[in-house]
N, C-alpha and C positions, 0 to 999 in steps of 0.2 A: 591508538589502531590507526594515525597518519603518520606519513613523513613529516620530519621536520629539522631545523638548524639550528643548530647553535654556533656562537660569537662567545669568545671569551672578551672583556671589555676590562681593561686598566684603566684607570681615571688620568693617570698621568700621563697615557700612551696617547700620539695622537691617533694612530690605528689600531680597529678589535682585528683581533687574529678570527677570521671565517674559517669555520671546518663545513662538511659538504652535506644534504638535507641526508638522512639515512633513518631506517624504521628502525624502534625498539626493539629489544636493549642491544645495544653497539657500546662498541669500546672506539679511541682511535689508532690510527695509521698510521704509518707513513704513505706518499703517495709520488709516482716519478713525475718530473713536469709536464714529460709528456703523455696527455692520454692515450696516444696509441697504442704504448709499449705497455700496458697495463688494460686488461679488460675491467675492471674495477676500478677503475678510477672516470665517471662520466664526467663532463664539464656540464651537463646538462641539469646533471643531480646539483651541481655545486651551489649552497644558500645562498653566493654572489649574487643569481639569476632572482635573487627574492628578496636582492637587500639593497638600499641606496649606496651602502658603504664598497667602498675599496678593500679587496681583499688585500694580506699581507702578501709578499712575492712567495715564497713558502707556498705550499699545497698541502695541503692533509684529509686527510675522507675518515671517515665513520663506519669501520665494520664492524658486522652483526658477531656478536658473540657466541655464533655457535659456529662457526666459520673457521677452516682447521687452522690458518695462520695468524696469528696473535699477533695483538695490538703492539706496534711502535712507540715507543715515547718522541714528545715530538723535541729535537734536538734543539729550532733556535725559540724553544722558550721561555721568556725571563721567570727564575722563580720569584712567587710574590704574591700578591692578596689581588683578587681580581670577581669580577664579577659573571655571572654565567647569565646571557641573553638565548630563550629559545622560545621557536617561536614555531609553529606548523603554517602553510603555506594558506590557511585560511582561517588562521587564530590567532586571538589578541596574544602577544606573547606573554612571558613570563619574566621578572628580572631575577634570579637566587644571586644575594648581593653578600661580600665578605669571603668569598671561597680561596684558600690560603692554597695553594699549589706549588710545590716543592719535590727535591728527587725523591723517586721511592711513591709517591704517593700516590693514593686511588681513591678517587672522589666518586660517589656514586648517586644519584637520583632516581628517583624513585616515587610510584605514588601521584605521578602527573596527570595532570589533568588539562586539555589549552578550553579557550574560552572559543567557540567556531565563531564564525561571520564576515571574516574581516578577508573582502575580495579586492577592493581597489582602494587607490588616496584620491588622487587630483584628475581622476576623471579620463588621463592621458595615459598613467602607465597604467600595471598591474603590479605595483607595489603595495603590497600591507603597510597599514601604516597605524597598527595598533588600534583602529579604534573602528567599530560596528555603527554604521551611519547610511544614511537612506543612499549615499551611493553604493552601498555595498548589496543593499539590498535592490535598487537598479540593477546590479549586476547580475544577482542571482534571479531576478524574475525572467531575467530575457532566457535563464536555461529550463525555468518552472514544466513538470510535467513532461519532462525528457528523458530518455538511457543517455547521456552521454556521452562520446566518444574520444571527442579533441580533451588535448590534456587541461586545457584550462577551465572549459567546461566543467571536467569532473570536480573542480574543484568548488563548485556549487552544492557535491552531493558530498553534504556534511557527515550524514552515518556511513557513506562508503556502501549504501544497499543497493548501486547503482542506477539506482532512479531519483532524481528529482523533486522532492513532493513537499507536501505540509508538514513531516517529521522533521525535513532539514528546515525549512523557514520555520518549526519553533524553534530550533534551537539561534537559528539568526535572532529570531526578538526577542527572546529571552534574557541575551547579551547586547542588543540594542544598545546605542548612546543614550537614549532617554531614558533607559532605568540602568545602566551599568556605566562607571565611567569609565574613560580613556585607560587604555595600558601604557607600559606593560606593569602587568600586576606585580610589585616587590614582593621577595618572600626572605625575608633576615636567615643569616644559617647560625648555631649555635656556636655557641661559646669556642670549642674548641680548632672553629673554622672550617670544619668539615661541611658538609653537606643530607641533612639528614630527609626524611620525607617531604617533600611539596604534593601540595593539593589544596588544585585551583577549582570550586566547585562551578560544574557546569552545569547538573541537573539537579532538582531541587529534591530532598529525602523522597523515594518511594513508599507508593502505600497501596493496600492489596486492592480493598472496593472501599465505598463504592465508586466505579467508572464513571463517565461520561456518559449522558445522551441526547440523542436527536429527536424532534417529537415532529410531525408533519400532522398539522391540525389541520379534518376540510370541514371546510365551513357550509353554509346554505347558502344556494342558488340564488344570485339573482331574477329581476324580471327580466332579462336578458341571456338566462342560462347558463352565467357565469360563474364557477366555483371557484371562491377564493380559498389556497391554503397556505397557511401559516407556520413558517420554518424555525422551530425554535430551539435552543442548546441548554442545557444543564449540565455543567460542571464538573458536579458527584466531588469526591475531594479532594483533587489536584485542579489547579487553577491553567485554562486552556490558553495557550496561543492561537490556534487556528483549528479551521475546518475543511475536509475536502466533506463535497455529498455528491452522490451520486442516486436520482431517481428516478424511476420506468413508469410509464404512464400502462394501467391494464386497455387493451383489445375495446376501441370504443370511447378513449377518452383522448382530447388533444392539447394542447398548452397553447395556452394563448396569453397575449397583455392583457393591460387591464380593461384594454375599452374591445376586448373581444377580438381583433385582428391576429393572423397567424404571428405568434412571438420569433425571433430571431436574438442573436447572441449580444444585444443591449435591451433587449424590452424583456426578456421570459422570467427576471426575476427582479421586483423594487425591494431592494433593504430597506431596512427599519427606519429610522431617524434616529432612533436612541439605540440603535444595534452595538454592543460591545466587543465585534470582530470587524468593523469597517472599513477594512483596505479586500475589495477584490480581485483574486487574484488570478481566475477562470472565471468565467460564463458563457456557457458555448452549448448551446441545442440542437440534436438531432431531433427532429422529426419524422424523418424516416422510422426510428426506431424507437421512436417515445423517449427520447435521455435527455436529462438536462445536468451537465454537471456544474459543479459550483466549487468556489476554492475561495474561502474567507477566510482573514486571520485580523491581527492585530500588533503591531510593531510600538507602539504607544506605553502599553503594561499588558499584561495576562487578563483573564476572564475568573474571577472567583465564584462569579454568582448568575443565575437563568439571567438569559437575555430571548429577548424576540430578533431573530436575525432579518426576517424579514417575510415576503410573499410572492406566490405566484399564483397563477392563472389556469383554472383546466375549464374547458367546454365539453360537455357531455352530447358524443356523438352518435353513441352504440348504444346498449347494455351490456354495460362491464358489470364483470361476475367479483365481488368483494371489493374491495380499496381500490377507490379510480388511479390511486398511486401509490407505489411504494417504493422501499430504499434497495438498493444495489449496492452489497458489498463490492463485487468490483466487476465492470462493466467491460474489463480485458485493458483498458489500458488507463484506468480514474477508476481506485477506489475510494470509500467513504472512510474516512481516520477520522478522531476527534484528536489532536495531539499537544502538547502540556510538557516543553521541557525535553524535547529531541524523543516523546515516550508516545506510544497508540495508547489513549485513554480510550478509546469505544466500549460501550458497554451495552448500550441498545440503542435499537434502530424501533420507532413507535410510527406507525398511520394511526391518528385519532380523528375516530368522525363520532360527533352528538356524546363524547364524552366515553367512547366502549374502544379498545384497545381490539382492536384488528391484526396487528403485526408487531410480535414482541422481539424475544431473539436475535441477533443480528445471525445466525447461522442457519435459527430455520425461516428466513424473509422469502428469498430467492434460490429455491433448492437446485441444485447443476439438472443443468440437463441429459435427462438419460436416454442413452443409446438403445431404439428397442431391439430386442429380439428378434432376430430373422425369423419370417411364419413358414413354416416346414411346407415341403405339397411331399407328401408320401406318396407311393404307390399304392391303390386299394384295389384287393384280391381276395376272391372265394368268399365273394358277399352269399351269405344263406339266409333264407329266411323256416323258422321253426314255430313248433307250439303255436299254430293257427287255431284260434277260438273265433266266437261269436262277439265279440266285442275287442280283439286283444292280437299281437304275435309278436314275436321275437324274430331283430333281426342280431346275425354275428356278421364279422368281415375280418382279416388282421391287412398289415402295411407291414412295409419296409423298416421303417422308422417308427418310435415311439411316438407317437401325438394322442390328439381328444378326440374324441368319437362324439357321434350327434347325428340322428334322424330326424329328416324335417318329412311330412305327411300330410296330403290334404285331398279331398275327394277326386277320381278321375275328372270330373266335370269342372270343375272349380277352379277360379283363374284369384282367390283369393289366395292370401301370403302362407307360408305352410304354420304348421305347427310343431314345434321340435322336442323332443325326447333326447333324455344324454343318458350318457353309460349309467348301468347299474350300480358303479362302484361311484359313482360321481362326477358331475362335469365336467372336474379338472381333472381327472386320472388321466396319465398319459401314458399310455401302453403299445405297444404292437399288434393285441388280441381286444379283441372291440365286442358290447354286447349289450343289445337298445331294445328296452319291451314299449311296444308302441301300444298306449291302450285308450278307452274309449271314444272306442267306434261303433259303430251299427253295422248288425250280422245284414249277409246278400248283399254289400257294398263295396263299388271297385273303388280302391286307394290306390295312390302315386307316390313314392316315397325315395328321396334323395337321402345317402348316407356321404358325412363329411368328416375329413381328420386334415386336420390342420388345412391347408390351401386346396385339399384336393377335393371334388364334388363329384359324386355318380349319382347319374337317376336310375 
């Protein structure tokens, strides 16, 4: 799903033949010597831009196979056996060896998957070097939690989601030099010299369940009124490379540091000494909104066992209802995700207090805000009092729009709150015709009553 470049390499030749960056599927066609004479030959898209090698004088590019103009042969290419070097702009290359090229021979490469994460080499150029190392991680981290617009920054968005997040980190970590050898990864062709299916595994085999879970265990308050919350991760059946976490405090709860002081972007979270996700990608607190964003990962190896990530601290300043802290699936710019090999493995987000699960499935944690329906202000008219008896009477009226109806009544000299009676058809009845029976009255007594429909009240 990404643009990639191709070189034809001949072991006996001093110069490799370079072809342009293209999307798949693709085929080779000729390209004029001046890019201005053809809208299809873009010098900025030439693979040479991402290669240290010098291109041969003749130029060529790959044309998408669904384009009308047919691919043209490379007239200056000598028949022989070549190695085909394929490399994405941010991936470790694959070298397909021993490809026989001759007149009227067509070769196909299919099933190719490139390992993501190769962004820089020596720190001074952006020429990938077929190795995912610490320089690549630092270059990627500079774009973390952004929606990149510049072409170079977009290279950090490995899964091309439009956002650089923990899923992209997971791809880089899966291919980091600590767990993968440098490329290019060689793939030998069949005995006939043709190219068969080339597969370079990027993702681990997919399993369905159980997915991972994050748990925030709320501890017991100290004598200073500080409540520790321990954050832990259960990977499930898939190894985990990283996790993003959005936590939100309830009203009346403040995130503080371990000493009870107002927390900042350094002191809000204390990583566990033995955590399996020791790399902090993000730690940001928004005290006004009660939000804490954490990005945690590992580039030294995936996590297959339960691990304690660390601790945050709360001070109860009011009377919170329910859990003092909860997970948010998304706060608008940062999402809670558990990532493994580029996949979202998030299963459950749990707030645990004294062994009791307060919050469970991810989609049930914080419901989306509901826009309240506008309160109607209907016009009330034709108010009638009927069936007046010693202890009761009936009030009826009509409105111009459907609404509910109630009658509030009280003694004529009383300042107490009124007693309410609802529509004879039920309190939730919405209609333009209303009838309410008022009961429990005293004989020979003066009463006042209010008629209410929607937001309109008449006395």
